[in-house]
C-alpha atoms as one frame of an Amber mdcrd trajectory, in Angstrom:
protein
 -55.183  29.182   0.662 -57.295  26.767   2.741 -55.578  23.587   1.585 -56.137
  21.933   4.969 -59.839  21.590   4.101 -59.039  19.084   1.345 -59.043  15.364
   2.084 -55.623  14.155   1.040 -56.857  10.978  -0.610 -59.080  12.992  -2.893
 -56.100  15.162  -3.672 -53.553  12.489  -4.476 -54.165   9.169  -6.166 -51.421
   6.761  -7.161 -51.432   3.769  -9.455 -48.901   1.480 -11.078 -48.032   1.828
 -14.745 -47.996  -1.131 -17.082 -44.453  -2.429 -17.280 -43.535  -0.941 -13.913
 -43.741   2.654 -12.854 -45.735   5.159 -10.872 -48.630   7.369 -11.921 -49.644
  10.282  -9.730 -52.982  12.045 -10.195 -53.582  15.352  -8.482 -57.121  16.684
  -8.143 -58.077  20.124  -6.907 -61.814  20.772  -6.589 -62.823  24.375  -7.192
 -64.300  24.596  -3.683 -60.801  24.157  -2.287 -60.358  27.833  -3.004 -63.765
  28.905  -1.752 -64.698  29.828  -5.298 -68.232  28.957  -6.278 -68.338  30.431
  -9.785 -66.941  28.650 -12.808 -65.029  31.736 -13.844 -63.245  32.021 -10.522
 -62.787  28.368  -9.573 -59.275  28.153 -10.879 -58.313  24.718  -9.647 -55.293
  23.146 -11.288 -54.600  19.466 -11.956 -51.438  17.644 -12.876 -50.728  14.098
 -13.800 -47.225  12.849 -13.162 -45.819   9.508 -14.250 -42.425   7.993 -13.559
 -41.629   5.144 -15.913 -39.368   2.224 -15.060 -36.858   3.804 -17.438 -36.804
   6.882 -15.210 -38.612   9.138 -17.682 -40.745  11.673 -15.828 -43.803  12.939
 -17.702 -45.874  15.832 -16.400 -49.203  16.541 -18.032 -50.094  20.223 -18.261
 -53.841  20.500 -17.862 -54.350  24.211 -18.530 -54.403  25.798 -21.988 -51.229
  27.538 -23.087 -51.707  30.933 -24.746 -48.155  32.212 -24.446 -48.402  33.012
 -20.733 -45.932  30.228 -19.940 -47.890  28.011 -17.548 -47.095  24.883 -19.565
 -43.556  25.487 -18.325 -43.979  27.119 -14.904 -46.619  24.754 -13.461 -44.560
  21.603 -14.141 -41.525  23.430 -12.725 -43.256  23.603  -9.327 -43.897  19.857
  -9.298 -40.444  18.977 -10.615 -38.787  21.134  -7.958 -40.279  19.265  -5.028
 -40.065  15.901  -6.771 -36.336  16.599  -7.118 -35.812  15.588 -10.716 -33.521
  16.767 -13.481 -35.573  19.364 -15.352 -33.806  18.596 -18.618 -35.157  15.050
 -18.454 -38.785  16.031 -17.773 -41.267  15.614 -20.603 -44.309  17.908 -20.539
 -47.398  17.071 -22.539 -50.733  18.849 -23.021 -53.867  17.285 -21.564 -57.126
  16.957 -23.438 -60.255  18.297 -21.777 -61.123  15.754 -19.096 -63.598  16.940
 -16.475 -63.446  13.616 -14.641 -59.748  14.077 -13.922 -59.375  17.840 -14.007
 -62.031  20.000 -12.318 -61.030  23.260 -14.018 -59.100  23.612 -17.255 -58.906
  27.235 -18.297 -56.470  30.074 -18.837 -57.355  33.594 -17.752 -57.290  36.101
 -14.934 -53.670  35.356 -13.939 -55.088  32.727 -11.600 -52.836  29.743 -12.288
 -49.792  30.671 -10.222 -51.459  31.956  -7.019 -53.965  29.110  -6.952 -51.449
  26.377  -7.735 -48.259  27.345  -5.962 -48.735  25.348  -2.771 -50.793  22.397
  -4.116 -48.405  21.673  -6.978 -45.407  21.749  -4.695 -47.202  19.420  -2.285
 -47.940  17.053  -5.149 -44.269  16.858  -6.112 -43.183  16.529  -2.488 -45.696
  13.737  -1.869 -44.375  11.752  -4.826 -40.818  12.252  -3.583 -41.850  11.083
  -0.112 -43.336   7.891  -1.543 -40.129   7.174  -3.447 -38.198   7.606  -0.201
 -40.611   5.253   1.565 -40.145   2.660  -1.172 -36.360   2.876  -0.877 -36.499
   2.582   2.917 -38.590  -0.591   2.642 -36.365  -2.043  -0.049 -33.099  -1.355
   1.770 -34.363  -1.962   5.293 -33.022   1.374   6.514 -34.714   4.190   8.469
 -36.483   6.736   6.307 -34.597   9.519   8.069 -31.292   8.210   6.670 -32.427
   8.702   3.078 -32.317  11.813   0.932 -32.685  12.625  -2.735 -30.588  14.033
  -5.506 -31.990  14.706  -8.954 -33.715  11.470 -10.064 -32.062   9.447  -7.298
 -32.701   8.302  -3.724 -29.449   8.213  -1.747 -28.376   6.401   1.438 -25.313
   8.409   2.348 -24.266   6.098   5.190 -23.728   3.112   2.896 -23.279   4.924
  -0.378 -26.157   3.057  -1.999 -28.267   4.814  -4.641 -31.535   3.952  -6.381
 -32.924   5.612  -9.479 -36.506   6.846  -9.373 -37.319   4.480 -12.209 -36.190
   1.424 -10.241 -38.354   2.500  -7.278 -41.417   3.762  -9.116 -43.425   0.518
  -9.147 -42.856  -0.032  -5.412 -43.545   3.645  -4.676 -46.981   3.309  -6.274
 -47.870   0.808  -3.523 -46.852   3.104  -0.663 -49.461   4.830   1.511 -50.308
   8.383   0.517 -48.527  10.766   2.889 -50.326  13.458   4.836 -49.954  16.495
   2.590 -50.069  18.868   5.543 -46.930  17.189   6.890 -44.993  16.568   3.680
 -41.684  18.458   3.949 -41.346  21.228   1.400 -38.079  22.743   0.287 -36.905
  26.074   1.588 -36.596  28.665  -1.156 -32.829  28.747  -0.693 -32.679  25.107
  -1.800 -34.615  25.547  -5.054 -32.797  24.323  -8.152 -35.573  24.690 -10.711
 -38.036  27.272  -9.410 -36.474  30.706  -9.603 -34.096  29.831 -12.431 -34.727
  30.908 -16.034 -36.225  28.138 -18.160 -36.979  28.319 -21.849 -40.545  27.371
 -22.714 -41.065  23.648 -23.144 -42.550  24.259 -26.608 -40.135  26.951 -27.784
 -37.836  24.719 -29.823 -40.803  22.954 -31.397 -42.319  26.273 -32.409 -39.033
  27.384 -33.973 -38.927  24.120 -35.922 -42.407  24.813 -37.233 -44.065  21.815
 -35.588 -47.847  21.689 -35.658 -48.857  22.858 -32.183 -51.407  25.569 -32.855
 -55.072  25.139 -33.630 -54.695  26.435 -37.157 -52.024  23.752 -37.746 -54.499
  20.909 -37.205 -54.531  18.403 -40.052 -56.717  15.297 -40.114 -57.128  12.721
 -42.899 -59.724  13.859 -45.413 -59.991  17.317 -43.836 -62.084  19.974 -45.551
 -62.226  23.697 -44.887 -65.008  26.092 -44.017 -65.811  29.762 -43.600 -68.770
  31.108 -41.646 -70.359  34.239 -43.039 -72.229  36.082 -40.305 -74.128  39.353
 -40.512 -72.353  42.599 -41.413 -73.365  44.115 -38.062 -73.954  42.865 -34.553
 -77.568  41.937 -33.927 -78.149  40.886 -37.557 -80.652  38.113 -38.332 -80.505
  35.936 -41.459 -83.538  36.410 -43.744 -82.548  34.515 -46.897 -79.553  33.327
 -48.900 -79.022  32.651 -52.600 -76.026  30.306 -52.742 -76.400  29.154 -56.344
 -73.330  30.974 -57.646 -71.190  30.053 -54.643 -72.015  26.354 -55.038 -70.687
  26.426 -58.596 -67.365  28.000 -57.587 -64.143  25.939 -57.870 -63.486  23.567
 -54.997 -66.796  24.213 -53.243 -68.360  21.144 -51.630 -71.476  22.578 -50.016
 -73.134  25.813 -48.868 -75.917  25.975 -46.283 -77.424  28.323 -43.669 -76.848
  27.937 -39.934 -79.491  29.008 -37.430 -78.198  30.764 -34.340 -78.846  29.488
 -30.821 -77.698  30.433 -27.337 -76.929  34.097 -28.046 -73.909  35.806 -29.588
 -71.514  34.146 -27.134 -72.490  30.739 -28.540 -73.907  30.790 -32.084 -75.339
  33.500 -34.324 -77.093  33.176 -37.680 -74.759  32.563 -40.584 -73.980  30.775
 -43.826 -71.370  28.018 -44.043 -69.232  27.440 -47.129 -67.277  24.173 -47.265
 -64.504  23.675 -49.818 -61.430  21.567 -50.485 -59.196  24.356 -49.196 -59.573
  27.608 -47.322 -58.909  29.837 -50.310 -61.687  28.276 -52.362 -64.118  28.723
 -49.457 -63.070  32.334 -48.991 -63.487  33.141 -52.684 -66.919  31.514 -52.817
 -68.044  33.686 -49.900 -68.026  36.750 -52.164 -70.598  35.076 -54.441 -73.204
  34.686 -51.704 -76.310  36.834 -51.978 -77.660  37.251 -48.449 -80.474  39.335
 -47.049 -80.054  40.362 -43.417 -82.472  41.921 -40.973 -80.451  44.750 -39.415
 -83.215  46.286 -37.322 -81.486  45.590 -34.001 -78.240  47.128 -35.259 -79.595
  50.601 -35.988 -78.451  53.466 -33.819 -75.447  51.713 -32.301 -72.889  54.149
 -33.672 -69.742  55.400 -31.956 -70.660  59.070 -32.321 -74.081  58.405 -30.798
 -72.516  56.578 -27.850 -70.157  59.519 -27.317 -73.027  62.006 -27.304 -75.159
  59.879 -24.990 -72.274  59.477 -22.538 -71.715  63.237 -22.483 -75.380  63.829
 -21.650 -75.262  61.323 -18.819 -72.162  62.958 -17.370 -73.712  66.398 -17.732
 -76.794  65.178 -15.870 -74.719  63.704 -13.055 -76.262  61.268 -10.636 -76.060
  57.615 -11.561 -76.254  54.547  -9.354 -73.986  54.441  -6.329 -71.085  52.008
  -6.535 -69.481  53.334  -3.355 -70.250  56.228  -1.019 -67.843  56.988   1.830
 -68.481  60.147   3.855 -69.657  63.192   1.921 -67.420  63.669  -1.094 -69.724
  66.241  -2.684 -69.481  68.548   0.330 -65.728  68.107   0.655 -65.142  68.893
  -3.013 -67.526  71.867  -2.930 -65.724  73.368   0.055 -62.184  72.517  -1.069
 -59.427  75.095  -1.307 -58.669  73.792  -4.819 -60.858  71.768  -7.122 -59.851
  69.551 -10.029 -62.438  68.465 -12.598 -61.788  66.443 -15.785 -63.344  63.917
 -18.120 -61.521  60.903 -19.516 -62.551  58.359 -22.117 -61.273  55.346 -24.007
 -62.638  53.449 -27.014 -63.657  49.940 -27.862 -60.583  47.945 -28.833 -60.107
  44.473 -30.285 -58.029  41.548 -29.074 -56.539  40.872 -32.536 -54.508  37.731
 -31.741 -52.096  36.914 -34.564 -53.650  33.473 -34.954 -57.235  34.221 -36.018
 -60.087  32.214 -34.524 -60.178  28.651 -35.764 -61.337  25.214 -34.723 -61.539
  21.752 -36.273 -64.402  19.315 -35.723 -65.409  15.800 -36.744 -68.989  14.692
 -36.147 -69.765  10.966 -36.296 -73.341  10.584 -37.534 -73.553   6.938 -36.489
 -72.939   7.385 -32.771 -73.519  11.131 -32.416 -70.031  11.871 -31.101 -68.084
  15.044 -31.768 -64.298  15.411 -31.736 -62.811  18.903 -31.525 -59.315  20.357
 -31.885 -59.813  23.695 -30.175 -57.485  26.595 -29.294 -59.710  27.633 -26.402
 -58.938  29.342 -23.107 -62.107  27.782 -21.663 -62.550  24.367 -23.296 -65.172
  23.186 -20.802 -67.265  26.239 -21.608 -66.830  25.472 -25.320 -68.418  22.066
 -24.815 -71.233  23.560 -22.738 -71.990  26.038 -25.516 -72.119  23.266 -28.101
 -74.522  21.319 -25.899 -76.720  24.410 -25.609 -76.688  25.236 -29.309 -76.735
  21.778 -30.880 -77.974  19.395 -28.213 -74.845  17.230 -28.339 -74.336  15.829
 -24.808 -71.070  16.777 -23.138 -70.129  13.123 -22.668 -70.287  12.723 -26.450
 -67.649  15.413 -27.023 -63.892  14.873 -27.051 -61.866  18.082 -27.050 -58.138
  18.267 -27.742 -56.664  21.505 -26.404 -54.462  23.234 -28.971 -51.789  25.765
 -28.198 -52.945  29.285 -29.036 -51.242  31.974 -31.084 -52.473  34.647 -28.710
 -55.681  34.919 -26.777 -55.618  37.979 -24.499 -59.123  37.044 -23.354 -60.705
  36.593 -26.797 -60.561  32.817 -26.559 -62.428  32.817 -23.258 -65.478  32.964
 -25.545 -65.967  30.000 -27.872 -68.326  31.105 -30.629 -65.940  29.743 -33.266
 -66.134  26.280 -31.655 -69.940  26.291 -31.784 -69.811  27.425 -35.413 -67.562
  24.586 -36.576 -69.537  22.074 -34.515 -72.729  23.202 -36.255 -71.054  22.909
 -39.651 -69.595  19.477 -38.846 -72.962  18.193 -37.637 -74.535  19.310 -40.907
 -71.660  17.780 -42.889 -70.817  14.660 -40.846 -68.051  12.048 -40.997 -65.441
  14.437 -42.398 -63.123  16.638 -40.339 -63.947  20.292 -40.977 -61.591  23.140
 -40.165 -63.113  26.580 -39.703 -60.766  29.549 -40.121 -61.735  33.187 -39.728
 -60.204  35.822 -41.962 -58.723  38.898 -40.332 -61.803  40.983 -41.248 -63.948
  38.244 -39.667 -61.876  38.507 -36.507 -62.141  42.284 -36.393 -65.864  42.483
 -36.984 -66.827  39.573 -34.688 -64.687  40.287 -31.652 -65.931  40.592 -28.086
 -64.453  44.035 -27.717 -62.927  45.771 -24.714 -65.819  48.137 -23.942 -65.506
  51.879 -24.271 -65.886  53.949 -21.117 -66.207  57.513 -19.891 -65.189  58.946
 -16.491 -66.103  62.300 -14.994 -63.542  62.687 -12.218 -63.502  65.362  -9.538
 -61.256  66.001  -6.553 -60.856  68.532  -3.777 -57.617  69.634  -2.114 -57.456
  71.268   1.310 -55.322  74.292   2.130 -52.319  72.054   2.806 -52.591  70.391
  -0.607 -53.974  67.128   0.764 -56.594  65.183  -1.151 -59.790  65.720   0.848
 -62.534  64.487  -1.490 -62.673  62.285  -4.578 -65.522  61.399  -6.965 -66.029
  59.559 -10.234 -69.140  59.232 -12.382 -68.486  56.240 -14.651 -70.450  55.712
 -17.874 -70.356  52.501 -19.880 -72.719  49.845 -21.200 -75.273  47.573 -19.596
 -78.931  46.964 -18.833 -81.092  46.554 -15.729 -78.319  47.978 -13.578 -75.818
  45.330 -14.681 -72.806  46.190 -16.844 -72.100  44.114 -19.930 -69.149  41.741
 -19.905 -65.931  43.527 -18.780 -67.635  46.933 -18.473 -67.899  47.057 -14.690
 -65.984  49.343 -12.353 -64.853  48.030  -8.993 -65.763  49.990  -5.849 -62.248
  49.215  -4.610 -60.346  51.280  -7.166 -57.528  53.413  -5.771 -57.847  55.681
  -3.763 -60.736  53.826  -2.063 -60.048  53.450   1.658 -57.332  56.110   1.583
 -59.636  59.130   1.208 -62.392  59.363   3.812 -64.819  61.190   1.530 -65.209
  59.309  -1.744 -68.058  58.734  -4.207 -68.239  56.351  -7.175 -71.394  56.312
  -9.310 -72.295  54.524 -12.520 -74.610  55.080 -15.505 -75.165  52.418 -18.173
 -76.207  52.640 -21.823 -77.697  49.817 -23.909 -75.608  48.224 -26.655 -75.685
  45.282 -29.049 -71.899  45.307 -29.409 -70.470  42.105 -27.875 -67.898  42.857
 -25.191 -65.453  40.776 -23.240 -62.297  40.752 -21.129 -59.069  41.918 -22.715
 -55.672  41.496 -21.059 -55.961  43.146 -17.627 -59.742  43.556 -17.985 -61.107
  46.964 -16.934 -57.703  47.815 -15.444 -56.187  48.366 -18.898 -58.530  51.347
 -19.357 -59.424  52.573 -15.885 -55.793  52.847 -14.830 -55.321  55.411 -17.606
 -58.226  57.514 -16.377 -57.446  57.379 -12.663 -53.661  57.739 -12.786 -53.839
  60.515 -15.376 -56.396  62.395 -13.303 -54.348  61.913 -10.138 -51.415  63.407
 -12.041 -53.636  66.458 -12.591 -54.474  66.485  -8.876 -50.791  66.312  -8.005
 -50.031  69.219 -10.357 -52.746  71.279  -8.678 -51.202  70.481  -5.299 -47.750
  71.561  -6.502 -46.192  68.084  -6.417 -45.587  65.148  -8.716 -47.715  62.010
  -8.947 -45.281  59.655  -7.143 -45.198  62.065  -4.199 -48.994  62.158  -4.067
 -49.149  58.360  -4.254 -46.613  57.952  -1.455 -48.533  60.412   0.710 -51.771
  58.496   0.189 -49.962  55.215   0.980 -48.004  56.644   3.898 -49.640  54.485
   6.576 -49.474  50.706   6.419 -52.931  49.372   5.698 -54.854  46.747   3.761
 -57.805  47.899   1.677 -60.292  45.689  -0.116 -61.916  42.264  -0.084 -59.006
  40.483   1.599 -58.817  36.770   1.068 -61.731  36.532  -1.371 -60.476  34.264
  -4.189 -63.387  35.172  -6.450 -61.828  38.632  -6.843 -59.178  39.225  -9.523
 -57.283  41.100  -6.823 -57.346  40.797  -3.067 -56.555  43.445  -0.480 -54.439
  46.394  -1.535 -51.323  46.785   0.615 -50.015  50.311   0.929 -46.638  48.970
   2.046 -46.210  46.886  -1.095 -47.333  49.831  -3.218 -44.747  52.112  -1.601
 -42.008  49.570  -2.225 -42.498  49.349  -5.979 -42.977  53.112  -6.290 -39.706
  53.805  -4.475 -37.923  51.122  -6.501 -38.925  52.527  -9.891 -38.085  56.065
  -8.784 -34.598  54.884  -7.868 -34.173  52.823 -11.045 -35.189  55.717 -13.297
 -33.346  58.398 -11.303 -36.673  60.221 -11.142 -35.427  63.123  -9.050 -33.001
  64.055 -11.849 -35.465  63.415 -14.666 -35.297  65.645 -17.751 -37.670  68.598
 -17.714 -36.969  70.083 -21.133 -39.684  70.861 -23.636 -40.297  67.954 -25.973
 -38.946  65.139 -23.791 -39.900  64.125 -20.267 -40.640  61.297 -17.869 -44.078
  60.156 -16.768 -45.173  57.889 -13.938 -47.957  55.338 -13.511 -48.923  52.818
 -10.840 -51.537  50.110 -10.572 -52.556  47.105  -8.504 -54.530  44.334 -10.167
 -54.504  40.538 -10.381 -52.512  40.496  -7.128 -49.612  42.339  -8.769 -48.175
  45.740  -7.799 -46.498  47.612 -10.645 -44.988  51.085 -10.866 -43.609  52.296
 -14.181 -41.751  55.312 -15.517 -41.690  56.158 -19.223 -39.123  58.327 -21.003
 -41.048  59.944 -23.857 -40.343  62.525 -26.533 -42.853  64.329 -28.751 -41.709
  65.734 -32.078 -44.208  67.407 -34.411 -47.023  65.429 -32.812 -45.234  62.079
 -33.066 -44.815  60.237 -29.767 -41.696  58.143 -29.169 -41.256  56.022 -26.033
 -37.511  55.621 -25.480 -37.375  53.608 -22.276 -39.709  52.179 -19.667 -38.597
  51.266 -16.151 -40.784  48.681 -14.446 -40.800  47.700 -10.775 -43.089  44.833
  -9.887 -44.098  42.888  -6.808 -45.731  39.541  -7.551 -44.773  37.814  -4.327
 -41.741  36.200  -2.795 -40.724  33.998  -5.718 -40.492  34.489  -9.472 -41.174
  30.938 -10.633 -39.606  31.294 -14.074 -37.615  34.534 -14.456 -37.239  34.019
 -18.210 -40.973  33.794 -18.714 -41.660  36.555 -16.197 -39.488  39.096 -17.998
 -41.155  38.143 -21.272 -44.603  38.701 -19.768 -43.669  42.140 -18.447 -42.079
  43.245 -21.704 -45.024  41.958 -23.702 -47.408  43.819 -21.403 -45.515  47.083
 -21.829 -45.475  46.743 -25.621 -49.174  45.863 -25.675 -50.008  48.915 -23.568
 -47.993  51.269 -25.759 -49.661  49.903 -28.895 -53.101  50.362 -27.350 -52.540
  53.982 -26.375 -50.850  55.042 -29.604 -53.344  53.862 -32.161 -55.859  51.142
 -31.309 -59.520  52.032 -31.688 -62.626  50.300 -33.012 -65.490  52.488 -34.173
 -68.976  51.418 -35.233 -71.685  52.568 -37.587 -75.015  50.901 -36.827 -73.170
  48.145 -34.914 -70.828  47.371 -37.819 -67.103  47.631 -37.120 -65.387  50.206
 -39.337 -62.011  48.564 -38.729 -61.237  45.408 -40.660 -57.488  44.755 -40.595
 -54.058  45.777 -39.356 -53.734  48.614 -41.883 -56.002  50.698 -39.632 -55.482
  48.820 -36.382 -51.742  48.904 -35.618 -50.285  46.223 -33.374 -47.027  46.768
 -31.520 -44.355  46.736 -34.203 -40.613  46.937 -33.628 -40.626  50.673 -34.311
 -42.555  51.413 -31.099 -40.667  49.027 -28.808 -38.628  50.899 -26.182 -35.822
  49.684 -23.980 -37.492  47.998 -21.007 -35.757  47.589 -17.639 -37.422  45.355
 -15.057 -36.810  45.158 -11.303 -38.491  42.749  -8.907 -39.482  43.756  -5.399
 -39.809  40.626  -3.289 -42.527  40.620  -0.637 -43.860  38.130   1.888 -46.818
  37.079  -0.257 -46.948  33.869  -2.285 -46.217  34.202  -6.001 -48.975  35.580
  -8.201 -49.676  35.691 -11.916 -47.916  37.877 -14.450 -49.980  37.784 -17.619
 -51.795  41.028 -16.883 -50.762  43.380 -14.044 -47.751  44.954 -15.788 -49.863
  46.352 -18.636 -52.091  49.074 -17.084 -49.444  51.445 -15.601 -47.520  51.998
 -18.822 -50.481  53.786 -20.406 -50.710  56.671 -17.895 -46.911  56.678 -17.562
 -46.711  57.579 -21.252 -49.641  60.005 -21.295 -48.361  61.763 -18.167 -44.959
  62.038 -19.839 -46.623  63.606 -22.883 -48.114  66.256 -20.599 -44.761  66.874
 -18.928 -43.086  67.226 -22.331 -45.693  69.338 -24.101 -48.171  70.736 -21.588
 -50.962  68.924 -23.481 -53.094  66.684 -21.301 -54.212  63.436 -22.940 -57.726
  62.690 -21.706 -58.924  60.420 -24.490 -57.388  57.368 -26.118 -55.845  56.656
 -28.523 -53.401  59.557 -28.362 -54.158  62.230 -30.955 -51.923  65.292 -30.580
């Protein structure tokens, strides 16, 4: 990363604390990373203070959704600062755009974008403590070193605690970050060692950390009844019965503004508790205009996609050589269609937010479990005209996000309700049916894949016609297909085309966006290609990755993934084959192994699944995972948890998750028909790390995609039935 372009005094600012101590502010402008878009400018801030007592406090600026960055980011600073991790206190920052340029969680950006800057921040603070001790003792700086929380002069045996030096250290000149000594990996004490999450004990004790836990004096509760289908417009409401219901304080309509990502039409019910508000909802008599919703039905989408694939063509996404000619003249041809449905995020903590609007001064205070709090404020400004500088937002821990909380419609809803009912804190909570019907769904997609094999069984031509949703040549949110998908750059004759259908269904990123679906299609189809060539999928993958090369938009930080390295791919493939004893895998009817590989979010993952099928029931017994996310695993405890969670999520998605629509209304309303990953589906999961030369990268997403084709390819190996559509229905 081009850290050298950053002026060090804009990066590091130091001040003295009242009562003696040192406060260190670290600022990373988005342009440091060459990222111009808000979504990609994943700068990270930290604020470190060392009190005279020696207490070290590290402020975590980014939202915590279970991905572990509230632990791992402070670990990087604490490592180079050389403090005792057990004595570090980590606290969550509020949204503060003056101090923190980017506060968001998503895309597995935090670790790769913060690894070097956070270490430099800790090292700079340590250097200033050393400088303060040198001045105080009148000894050369070179004679001083540190131990946890202490500066040591080994020659004389003198020692100074960080707390005793902090006030003087705050007066020291800021060191040149390019020259600040950083630890060698072999000397790490904190980074690379398993650390329990800084909030874990508090969660187990039931402390109020999550958005839904927010309690303010005089708080009231609200529900927001929106249309029964996407695209609905409010015509009229008769709230007379609802207003007479027990505990109800007020009922009033809300006019939408800013589109479905901000605020849609609805009716607010405010009551003394959530249950009263929920019960009063059923008494509302609402007329909706559903004109825009008509025709947006899952079966119609399926039929329209089939027609588009039958017609062929589409807009070029990538055209290398002449794939059509190579496939037409191939010794063997493989042709198949794959599809996957809309699915929901379904975080266990439903959408919620608490707001207090002060009518006198026009200020708004929010307690928001948001992955993108700055965007939440921007949406409120758009919808309600409340200036951003009038909004205070406290970032709550989230009980799951998976991309759903990148979009802040719930925050705009409660802000609108609070503005209409001022001077009282209002908590909005969605029911589970609300959450299911109002999601920003992972979009459905269809792939017509074709390949040609030459006489030697080598892949000579490859083509995909991708069908999804969009307008004016632009896919809707999270419905795009990258022109860099494997095997781009490894097959000389390759063609990717795209056709888009209109939709009113809101869509959005879900954990490992696009990759969570497209990996299934591509790796399953390549398994078919391998079968046609008389080999297995790992062999085909290794052949395609035989020569060392880099493919893709190398070094572009606006991409979720940079260049694809064939060498790193080979390493994880070979590792998982060894771990699973692939060459001696079972080949009996009813139980078999399957393989899957994917590269996304800078992570390389190869996975093998041991699967049995009995009377149509699929059981995943074990999954072997080999992953390469760079040269260091910052927090092994958190990393293993992320991988295991990804595997379980992927298995749950493929076995039973599907959202269908009739005239843009979700037919799925709760977990009775939308199964999450329960204990009964959880396999044994074995994880191996393949260390590479690259800096560490994120882990929230890249381990999920490969497990899906690993399982579906195992189903084929066990039964001879090829799964080409999700969820699995045998």
